[in-house]
C-alpha positions in Angstrom: 4.5 34.4 -51.0 5.4 36.4 -47.9 8.6 35.3 -45.9 8.0 34.9 -42.1 9.4 37.5 -39.7 11.7 36.8 -36.7 8.6 38.6 -34.7 7.9 36.1 -31.3 4.9 33.7 -31.7 2.3 33.8 -28.8 2.5 30.4 -27.6 5.9 32.2 -26.0 4.4 35.0 -23.6 7.2 37.5 -24.1 6.5 40.7 -22.3 5.6 43.8 -24.2 5.1 47.5 -23.5 1.9 49.3 -23.5 0.8 50.5 -27.0 -1.6 53.2 -27.2 -1.9 53.4 -31.1 -5.5 53.2 -31.7 -6.6 51.0 -35.0 -7.6 54.0 -36.9 -4.0 55.2 -37.0 -3.4 52.6 -39.0 -6.1 52.7 -41.3 -4.5 56.4 -41.8 -2.0 55.0 -43.3 -1.6 54.5 -47.1 -2.7 51.0 -48.5 0.2 50.0 -50.2 2.7 50.8 -47.2 0.6 48.0 -45.1 2.5 44.8 -45.8 0.0 42.6 -43.5 2.6 40.5 -42.5 3.0 39.0 -39.1 4.1 36.2 -37.6 2.7 36.5 -34.4 -0.9 36.4 -36.0 0.0 34.6 -39.2 -1.9 37.6 -41.3 -0.1 38.4 -44.9 -1.6 40.9 -47.6 0.2 42.3 -50.7 -0.9 45.7 -52.3 -4.7 45.9 -52.6 -5.6 42.5 -50.6 -5.3 40.7 -47.6 -5.5 37.0 -46.1 -7.1 36.6 -43.1 -5.7 33.4 -40.9 -8.2 31.1 -39.5 -6.7 31.5 -35.7 -9.9 31.6 -33.6 -8.2 34.1 -31.3 -7.2 36.7 -34.1 -10.2 36.4 -36.6 -11.9 39.2 -35.3 -8.7 41.6 -35.3 -7.8 40.8 -38.0 -11.5 41.9 -39.6 -11.3 45.0 -37.7 -7.5 45.9 -39.5 -8.9 45.3 -42.9 -11.8 46.8 -42.9 -10.6 49.9 -41.4 -8.1 50.0 -44.1 -10.3 48.7 -47.1 -12.4 52.2 -46.1 -9.6 54.4 -46.0 -8.5 52.8 -49.6 -12.0 53.1 -50.9 -12.0 56.9 -50.1 -9.0 57.3 -51.8 -9.9 56.0 -55.0 -9.4 58.3 -58.4 -5.5 58.6 -58.1 -5.0 61.3 -55.2 -4.0 60.7 -51.7 -3.2 63.3 -48.9 -0.2 62.9 -47.2 1.0 63.9 -43.7 1.3 67.5 -44.6 -2.1 68.0 -46.0 -0.9 68.3 -49.6 -3.2 66.7 -52.3 -0.6 65.0 -54.9 -1.0 63.1 -57.7 -0.7 59.2 -58.4 2.7 59.8 -59.5 3.9 61.8 -56.4 3.5 58.8 -54.5 7.1 57.2 -55.6 8.5 60.8 -53.6 6.9 60.1 -50.3 8.3 57.4 -47.8 7.4 53.7 -48.5 7.4 51.1 -46.7 9.4 48.0 -47.6 7.3 45.4 -48.5 6.4 42.3 -47.0 8.2 40.1 -49.7 11.1 42.4 -49.7 14.8 40.3 -49.1 15.2 44.1 -46.8 12.6 43.3 -45.1 14.2 40.4 -43.4 16.9 42.1 -42.2 15.4 44.9 -40.9 14.8 45.2 -36.9 11.5 46.4 -36.0 12.6 48.1 -32.8 10.6 51.5 -33.8 7.9 51.9 -32.4 6.4 54.2 -34.9 7.2 51.6 -37.6 3.3 50.3 -38.6 4.2 46.7 -38.8 5.2 47.0 -35.0 2.2 49.0 -33.8 -0.1 46.3 -35.8 2.0 43.7 -34.1 1.6 45.3 -30.6 -2.3 45.9 -30.9 -3.1 42.1 -32.6 -1.0 40.9 -29.5 -2.7 43.0 -27.2 -6.3 41.4 -28.3 -5.2 38.0 -28.4 -3.9 38.4 -24.8 -7.3 40.1 -24.1 -9.3 37.3 -25.7 -6.8 34.6 -23.4 -7.7 36.5 -20.2 -11.7 36.5 -21.0 -12.1 32.8 -21.9 -10.3 31.5 -19.6 -11.9 30.2 -16.4 -12.5 32.3 -13.4 -10.5 29.8 -11.0 -7.7 29.5 -13.1 -4.8 32.2 -13.2 -2.6 32.8 -16.2 1.0 32.5 -15.5 3.0 35.4 -15.6 5.5 35.7 -18.8 9.0 34.8 -18.3 11.8 37.3 -18.7 14.6 35.4 -19.6 13.2 31.9 -21.2 16.9 31.2 -22.6 18.2 31.5 -19.1 15.9 28.2 -18.0 13.7 28.0 -14.6 15.5 29.5 -11.7 14.3 28.6 -8.1 15.3 27.3 -4.6 17.2 23.8 -4.8 15.5 20.8 -2.9 18.7 20.9 -0.4 17.7 24.4 0.6 13.9 24.3 1.1 14.7 20.5 3.2 17.3 21.5 5.6 15.0 24.9 6.2 12.4 22.6 7.3 14.2 20.0 9.0 16.1 22.4 11.4 16.3 19.5 13.8 18.7 17.0 12.2 22.2 19.7 12.2 24.6 16.6 11.9 25.5 14.1 9.2 26.8 14.1 5.6 23.4 12.4 3.9 20.0 13.7 3.6 17.1 11.8 3.2 14.0 13.2 1.9 11.2 10.6 1.7 8.9 12.9 0.6 9.1 15.7 -1.6 5.9 17.1 -1.0 6.1 17.2 3.0 9.6 17.7 3.7 9.2 17.5 7.2 10.0 13.9 6.5 13.7 14.4 5.9 16.3 12.6 8.1 19.8 13.4 8.2 22.6 10.9 8.3 26.3 10.1 8.5 27.2 8.0 5.8 30.7 6.6 8.2 27.8 4.8 10.6 26.1 3.5 7.9 29.2 2.3 6.0 29.9 0.2 9.9 26.4 -1.3 9.8 25.3 -1.6 5.3 28.3 -0.9 3.7 26.6 -1.8 0.3 23.9 0.7 0.8 26.3 3.3 2.0 29.1 2.8 -1.3 25.9 2.8 -3.0 24.8 6.5 -1.9 28.6 7.6 -1.5 29.4 6.8 -4.8 27.1 9.5 -6.5 27.5 12.7 -7.8 27.2 15.5 -5.3 26.7 18.8 -7.2 28.2 20.7 -10.3 30.7 22.0 -8.4 31.8 19.0 -6.0 31.5 21.2 -2.6 29.5 20.2 0.1 26.6 22.9 1.0 25.8 23.3 4.7 28.0 20.0 5.8 25.8 18.2 3.5 27.4 15.7 0.7 24.8 13.3 -0.4 21.2 14.1 -1.1 18.7 11.0 -1.9 14.9 11.0 -2.6 12.6 8.6 -1.9 10.9 8.4 -5.4 8.8 5.5 -7.2 10.4 2.5 -9.5 8.8 1.6 -12.9 10.6 -2.0 -12.7 9.8 -2.6 -8.7 6.3 -2.0 -6.7 8.3 -0.1 -4.1 9.9 3.1 -4.1 13.5 3.6 -4.1 15.9 5.8 -2.9 17.2 8.2 -5.9 20.8 9.8 -5.3 20.6 13.7 -6.4 22.8 16.4 -7.0 23.1 18.9 -4.4 21.9 21.9 -6.5 18.5 19.7 -7.9 16.1 22.3 -7.8 13.1 22.0 -5.8 9.9 20.9 -7.5 7.4 23.6 -8.1 3.8 22.1 -6.6 0.6 22.9 -8.9 -1.6 25.8 -7.7 -4.3 24.2 -5.3 -6.9 25.7 -7.2 -5.8 23.5 -10.5 -7.0 19.7 -10.3 -4.2 17.5 -11.7 -6.7 14.6 -12.9 -10.2 14.3 -13.8 -12.5 11.7 -14.4 -14.2 10.8 -17.8 -17.2 9.5 -16.1 -19.9 12.4 -16.7 -21.8 11.6 -13.1 -18.9 12.8 -11.7 -19.4 16.4 -12.5 -20.2 18.5 -9.5 -23.6 20.7 -9.1 -23.3 24.5 -8.6 -25.4 27.1 -9.5 -27.0 28.8 -12.6 -24.2 31.0 -14.1 -21.0 29.9 -12.4 -18.1 27.4 -13.6 -19.0 23.7 -14.3 -15.8 21.9 -13.5 -15.4 18.2 -13.0 -14.3 16.7 -9.6 -10.7 16.4 -8.9 -10.0 12.5 -8.7 -6.6 11.8 -6.6 -5.4 8.2 -6.2 -5.4 8.1 -2.5 -4.6 4.3 -3.0 -1.4 5.7 -3.9 -0.6 8.2 -1.2 -1.5 6.2 1.6 1.2 3.2 -0.1 3.5 5.8 -0.7 3.1 6.8 3.2 3.4 3.4 4.5 7.0 2.9 2.6 8.2 6.7 4.0 7.1 4.7 7.5 9.2 1.5 6.5 12.0 3.4 5.7 12.1 5.4 8.5 12.4 2.3 10.8 14.8 0.7 8.3 17.2 4.0 8.4 16.9 3.7 12.4 17.5 0.0 12.4 21.1 0.3 10.8 21.6 3.4 12.9 20.6 2.1 15.9 22.1 -1.2 15.9 22.2 -3.3 18.2 20.4 -1.1 21.1 17.4 -1.5 19.0 13.8 -1.4 20.7 10.3 -1.3 18.2 9.8 1.8 20.2 13.4 3.3 19.1 12.7 2.2 15.4 9.5 4.1 14.9 7.6 0.5 15.3 4.2 -0.2 17.3 4.5 -2.4 20.6 1.9 -4.4 19.1 3.3 -7.2 17.1 0.1 -7.6 15.2 0.4 -3.7 14.2 3.7 -3.9 13.5 3.6 -6.8 10.9 2.6 -5.1 7.6 5.7 -2.5 8.2 8.1 -5.3 9.4 7.7 -7.0 5.8 8.2 -3.8 4.3 11.1 -2.9 6.3 12.4 -6.4 5.2 11.6 -5.6 1.5 14.1 -2.4 1.5 17.0 -4.8 3.2 16.5 -7.1 0.6 16.8 -4.8 -2.3 19.9 -3.2 -0.8 21.4 -6.4 0.5 21.3 -5.9 4.0 19.2 -9.0 5.3 22.2 -10.1 7.9 21.3 -7.0 9.6 17.9 -6.8 9.2 17.7 -10.7 10.6 19.7 -9.4 13.6 17.4 -6.7 14.0 14.5 -8.6 14.0 15.7 -11.3 16.9 16.3 -8.3 19.0 12.6 -7.0 18.0 10.8 -10.3 18.7 12.5 -10.2 22.2 11.1 -6.8 22.8 7.5 -8.1 21.8 7.7 -11.0 23.8 8.2 -8.9 26.5 5.4 -6.8 25.5 2.9 -10.0 25.4 2.3 -9.6 22.2 4.3 -11.5 19.9 2.7 -14.8 19.9 -1.2 -13.6 19.5 0.2 -12.1 16.2 1.5 -14.9 15.1 -1.5 -16.6 15.7 -3.8 -14.2 14.0 -1.4 -14.3 11.1 0.8 -17.7 10.6 1.7 -17.6 7.1 2.9 -14.4 6.8 4.9 -14.6 10.0 6.4 -17.7 8.8 7.6 -16.1 5.6 9.5 -13.9 7.5 10.5 -16.4 9.7 12.1 -18.4 7.1 14.0 -15.4 5.4 14.9 -14.0 8.6 16.3 -17.2 10.1 13.9 -17.0 13.5 13.8 -20.1 14.7 11.6 -19.3 17.2 8.9 -17.3 15.0 9.2 -20.5 12.6 8.6 -23.2 15.0 5.6 -21.3 16.7 4.0 -20.2 12.9 4.6 -23.7 11.6 2.3 -25.4 14.5 -0.2 -23.0 13.8 -0.7 -23.9 10.1 -0.5 -27.7 10.4 -3.3 -27.3 12.8 -5.1 -25.1 10.2 -4.1 -27.2 7.0 -6.0 -28.0 4.5 -8.2 -24.9 5.2 -5.6 -22.2 5.1 -3.6 -20.8 2.0 -0.1 -21.4 1.9 1.0 -19.2 -1.5 4.2 -17.6 -0.9 5.4 -20.4 1.3 8.5 -22.9 0.0 7.4 -25.9 -1.7 9.1 -28.1 0.8 7.7 -26.4 4.0 4.1 -26.7 1.9 4.9 -30.6 2.1 5.9 -30.9 5.2 3.3 -29.0 6.6 0.4 -31.4 4.6 2.4 -34.5 5.5 2.4 -33.9 9.1 -1.7 -32.3 9.3 -1.9 -36.0 7.8 -0.7 -37.9 10.7 -2.4 -35.5 13.3 -5.8 -36.0 11.4 -5.1 -39.9 11.9 -3.8 -39.3 15.8 -7.4 -37.9 16.5 -9.6 -40.6 14.7 -7.4 -43.0 16.8 -8.4 -40.9 19.8 -12.1 -40.6 18.9 -11.8 -44.4 18.4 -10.8 -45.3 21.9 -13.3 -42.8 23.1 -16.2 -44.8 21.7 -15.0 -48.1 23.1 -14.8 -46.5 26.4 -16.6 -48.8 28.5 -16.6 -49.9 32.4 -16.0 -52.8 34.2 -17.1 -54.2 37.4 -15.7 -56.6 39.8 -17.3 -59.9 40.3 -16.8 -63.2 41.7 -15.5 -65.6 39.7 -17.4 -68.5 40.8 -14.9 -70.5 41.6 -14.3 -72.2 45.5 -16.2 -72.9 48.1 -19.7 -70.7 48.7 -18.5 -70.3 52.2 -15.2 -68.9 51.6 -15.4 -65.4 51.7 -11.7 -65.0 50.2 -13.4 -66.0 46.2 -11.1 -64.6 43.5 -12.8 -61.7 41.8 -12.8 -60.4 38.2 -13.5 -57.5 36.1 -16.0 -58.3 33.8 -17.9 -55.2 30.8 -21.4 -54.3 32.0 -24.2 -55.4 29.5 -27.6 -55.1 28.9 -27.5 -58.2 30.6 -25.0 -57.6 33.3 -25.1 -54.1 35.7 -28.4 -52.8 33.5 -28.7 -49.3 34.8 -24.5 -48.8 34.5 -24.7 -50.2 31.0 -27.3 -47.4 30.4 -24.9 -44.6 31.8 -21.9 -45.8 29.5 -24.7 -45.2 26.4 -26.1 -42.0 27.3 -22.0 -40.9 27.7 -21.0 -42.5 24.3 -24.0 -41.3 22.8 -22.6 -37.7 23.9 -19.3 -38.3 22.2 -20.3 -39.8 18.9 -23.0 -37.5 18.3 -20.5 -34.4 18.5 -17.7 -36.4 16.5 -20.2 -36.8 13.7 -20.7 -33.0 14.2 -17.3 -32.2 13.5 -16.6 -34.6 10.6 -19.8 -33.1 8.9 -17.9 -29.7 9.5 -14.9 -30.9 8.4 -16.6 -31.4 5.4 -17.9 -28.3 4.2 -21.4 -28.8 6.3 -22.8 -25.6 7.6 -22.6 -25.0 11.5 -26.5 -23.7 11.3 -27.5 -27.4 10.2 -26.2 -29.3 13.1 -29.2 -29.4 15.5 -29.3 -29.5 19.1 -29.5 -32.9 20.8 -31.3 -34.3 23.8 -28.6 -33.3 26.3 -26.5 -30.8 24.5 -27.6 -27.4 22.8 -24.6 -26.5 21.4 -24.7 -23.1 23.2 -22.7 -20.2 21.2 -20.0 -18.2 22.9 -21.3 -15.1 23.8 -18.5 -13.9 21.3 -20.5 -15.2 18.6 -17.9 -17.5 17.8 -19.3 -21.2 17.4 -19.9 -24.0 20.4 -17.2 -24.8 21.8 -18.0 -28.4 21.6 -18.2 -28.1 17.8 -14.8 -27.4 17.1 -12.0 -29.5 17.0 -9.5 -28.6 19.2 -12.8 -27.3 21.8 -14.5 -30.6 22.1 -11.1 -32.3 23.1 -10.7 -29.4 25.7 -13.5 -30.2 27.1 -13.2 -33.9 27.3 -9.8 -33.3 28.8 -11.0 -30.7 31.5 -13.9 -33.3 32.4 -16.5 -32.5 35.6 -19.3 -30.8 34.3 -17.5 -28.7 31.6 -19.6 -31.0 29.4 -22.4 -33.3 30.3 -23.5 -31.8 33.7 -24.2 -34.6 36.0 -27.3 -32.8 37.8 -28.7 -31.8 34.4 -28.1 -35.3 33.0 -30.1 -36.8 36.2 -33.3 -34.1 36.0 -33.2 -35.0 32.2 -33.4 -38.9 33.0 -36.0 -38.5 35.0 -38.3 -36.4 32.6 -37.8 -38.9 30.1 -38.3 -42.0 32.5 -35.2 -43.7 32.6 -34.5 -45.4 35.4 -31.0 -45.0 37.3 -30.1 -44.2 40.9 -28.9 -40.6 41.0 -25.7 -41.8 43.0 -25.1 -44.5 40.0 -25.4 -41.9 37.3 -23.2 -39.6 39.3 -20.7 -42.3 40.2 -20.4 -44.2 36.8 -20.4 -40.8 35.0 -17.2 -39.7 37.0 -15.2 -42.8 35.9 -16.0 -42.1 32.8 -14.9 -38.8 32.3 -11.7 -39.5 34.0 -11.0 -42.3 31.5 -11.5 -40.1 28.8 -9.2 -37.2 30.4 -6.4 -39.7 29.8 -7.5 -40.4 26.2 -7.2 -36.9 24.9 -4.3 -35.9 27.0 -1.8 -36.4 24.0 -3.9 -34.6 22.1 -4.1 -31.3 24.2 -0.3 -31.5 24.7 0.2 -28.2 22.5 3.7 -27.5 21.7 2.6 -23.6 21.3 3.9 -20.7 23.3 0.6 -18.5 22.9 -1.1 -18.3 26.1 -4.5 -18.6 24.4 -3.9 -21.2 23.3 -6.7 -23.6 24.7 -9.2 -20.9 23.1 -8.0 -22.1 19.3 -10.2 -24.0 17.2 -7.7 -26.9 15.9 -5.7 -29.4 17.4 -1.4 -28.1 18.1 0.0 -31.2 19.9 2.7 -31.1 16.7 6.7 -30.9 17.1 7.7 -28.6 14.0 11.5 -29.8 14.0 14.2 -28.4 12.9 14.2 -25.3 11.0 14.8 -26.0 7.1 17.8 -23.2 7.2 19.2 -25.3 10.5 18.4 -28.6 9.1 20.8 -27.9 5.7 23.7 -26.2 8.1 23.6 -29.4 10.1 23.7 -32.0 6.8 26.8 -29.6 5.8 28.3 -30.2 8.9 27.8 -33.3 9.3 29.4 -33.9 5.4 32.5 -32.2 6.7 33.2 -34.4 9.4 32.6 -37.7 7.9 36.0 -39.7 7.5 36.5 -40.8 4.1 39.3 -43.5 5.0 
C-alpha cells in the first residue's frame, strides 16, 4: 500500500510556481522511476501498473499521464532502454542508472520534494495546474474565485471594527463608549461617555464597563468600550453585546454572490439562451426592517438617558405626532425593561407626553390605540394616559380585544361597561316615556270665577289630539333608532337598517355610518336639539304630504318642548371624561370615571395600613 505524501491538498488553495515542463517530459522518464503517488490527486502506481482516482476533476489528467507513460514503456520492451546520454544498455544496466525512490519506500517519507527537476514534483505541479484550470472553467461566469492565501496559519487579517466605525463616524469625537447599531451601515454609530451613563442608568453603565476592552487592555483613540447591537436567540429583540476593541470588522460578501436562494423553481430568472440561469436571491426584508426599527429605538433610548431631564420628542429622535411615535416608544420601553432602567423611562415618558400634549397629538393617538397606550401607562405609571385610555376601553367594551392587559383591569373595564349600558337603558326608557302635559281647568268653583285652579293633564287620543299626534311622531323617531342600535350591537349589519318616513340615515361624507346609527351619535343629536334631528319644517312638509292633520304652529311649538326635555334626559350620557377634542365624533359613550390608577390605589392601601392605630 502506497503511503500518502505530505503534499498540500487541493482544498487548501496554496500558491504555486509556474511549471513549463510538458507532460511529454514526464513520459521520457523510466517507467519504474515514476511512483505515481500524490496526496494532491490521490494517484498511486507501482512498477508496471497504475491506479486511477475517481475524482471527477483529475480523471482526465490522470488518464493523459498514464497513457503517455504506457506508450513509452511499450516502445522500450525487449530489455533495452535509452538513457539520457543516448547510450543503449541492457536490462542489467538499469541498476547503475540513477533511480527514484519507490513510493512505498520508507525513505520517500523523509525526502523533501523541493527539487524542481524531481519527476514527482513535476507531476504534482502539472496535476495542480490542471485542476485549477478545471475549477475556473466550470465555475459560473459571475463567480470570482478567491485568491489563494499565503499564510493560512497566521489567521485572517484586516481592519478592526472599531477602526472602520471611527473612520465613518468622525463627528463623534467624545466619549469612551462606542455603540455600533449596524455593522453593515457603520454610519449608525454613536459615541457616549460611560460617566454620564453611570449617573443616569447605573445598571447599564456597569454592565458595559465590566466587559473586556482589548488584549492589551489599552484604549484605542480614546475608546475603552465597544458594543454592537446583535440579534439574540433568547429574545425577540436585539441586545447590546460587548466586544473587544481589536475585534475584526465582518467581511461583507460580494454583491454578485446571492446569499439565499428559494427552493421554489418557479422563482427562477428567465434569461436569453446561452446565459447562466441563477435563482433570484431572496432577502429577508422583514428582518431588515425590524432590525432598522430596533436601531431607531436604541438610538432614542440612549438619547433619553443621555439628555435627561432636558428632553423633547425631537431631541430624542421621536416623531412629534404621538400616533406615529407609539411603535417606537413601545420598543424603547422594551429596551428599558431589558436593562432595568424603567424608572428613568417613566420620568422620560411623562416629559414626552407633555410635549405631545403641546403638539395636540397625544389624546388623538390614545383614541386610535387605547389598549396599547393603557399597557404603556401601566408600565410607566402615567396616570394621565391611563385614565384617558381606560375611558375609551370602557366605551368600546366588549367589542375591543384586551389581550396583554392585566386581568384585574379587564374585570374593572367589564364591570364599568355593564353599568354604563344599564345607564343607557334607563335613559332610553325615559325618552320613550316623555310626553306633554297641558294645563286645564280643574272644574271646581263657580263658572263666573276667573281664578279657577289649573291642573296639568297629559295629552291623549281623547285630549288635545293634535298635540298627542306630535308626541307620537317624535317618539316613533326615537324608538326606531333605539331598536336599530340594539340590533347593530347584537351583530346586525348596517345595510339591513332601512330608512324610515322621517329619517333616511344619511351616511357621512367620509363614508362612516350615519351619526344617528351610532350609540354616542344618537345621544349627541338628541342633546344638540333644534334641527339636528327631525327638522321641524321637513316634518311639517311630510305631515301635509301624508294627510296628517295638525297646524304648523302646533307642530313647531310642541316639537320644541319635546326636544328640550330630551336634551335634559341625555345630558348625563354626554358628560364625557375625556380630554380628546374630537370626543363628540366618537361612536361610543364615554361618561365614565376611571377612578384611581392601580398603582396609586395599591400605594394608598399601604399608606393607610401604615397610619392605622393598632392600640
